[in-house]
N, C-alpha and C positions, 0 to 999 in steps of 0.2 A: 357909347352907352351900352351896347350889347355885350362888349367885352367885360365891362364892369359888372353887369348883372350875372354873367356866366361865372366870372371869377369869384364873386361874392357867394354864389351857390356852391362852388367847389370848395371854398374855404370853410363854409358852414358845414358841409358834408365831412370834410377832413376833421374839423373840430369835434363833430358828433362821434366819429369813429374813434378819435383819441379818448373821448370821455368813456366810450364803451370799453376800450382796452384797459383804462385805469380801473373801471368798475369790476371788470373780470379779474384783474390782478388783485385788487383789494379783497374781493370775495374769497379768492383762493387763500389769501393770507390770513383772513379772520377765522376761517373754519379749520385751519391746520396750524401746526406749529410753524410760524412764518419762515419758509425757506426762500431766501431772497432770490436765489438762482431760478427756482421754479416759478416764482411770481414774475420775474423779469421775462422768463421764457414764455409765459402765458400772454403777457402784454405784447411781446414781440410777435407772437403767433397771430394775434388779432390784427396788429398793424400790418404785418406782412400779407395777410389775406386781402387787405384793401390796398396793397402796394403803396403804403405810406412810409416814408423814411423819417427817422427821428434823430434828435441830437442826444437826448439823455432820458434815461428812465431811473427814477429814484424811488426807493422803498424805505420808509421810516416807521419805527414802532415795533411792537406795541410798547408804549411807555406807561409806567405806573404814574398816577393812580387811574388815569382814564382808560388805559389799555387800548388806545386808538392806533390804527394802522393807516398810513397815508401812502398812496401810490400816485406818482406824478410822471408826466411825460411832456417833453418839449420838442418842437419841430419848427423848421423854417419852411413856410409855405412859399413855393416858387410861383411867381405870377407868369403864366404861360404867354400872354400877349407881349410881355417884355422881351421874350426871345424873338418875336417877330417885329414888333415896333419898339425900338429902344426907348421911346418916351415913357413907357410903363414898366421899365426894367426894375427888378428888385425882388425882395422877399419880405414876408410878413411873419414875425415870430408868433407862434401859437403855443399855448400850454393848456393842459388839462390835469385835473387832480381829483382824486376821490379819497374820502376819509370814512372809515368804518370802525366800529368798536369790535375789538377782538373777543371772540366767544370763548370763554374759559372752559376748560374740560373738567 
């Protein structure tokens, strides 16, 4: 029970940081001419600061007529007690996404 509560808290924190990273990337993309490399670098910077590994970072947009930019990140959350007690072994896929409207200049 204690392992479950602890892992749920870690997963929630990881997902929260992933949302923060996508929000940072989307904000950078909507106030500038979207430079995919800069946006991905900003997302990576936030994730690296929290020591979170990711599988993929995607940036799409801005598309006409809505001019929306979407930044997404996916990660496999490794369950730590699974490394100690094989009964709980595995990963949980997590994903976060942020969509914002591009600010035209």
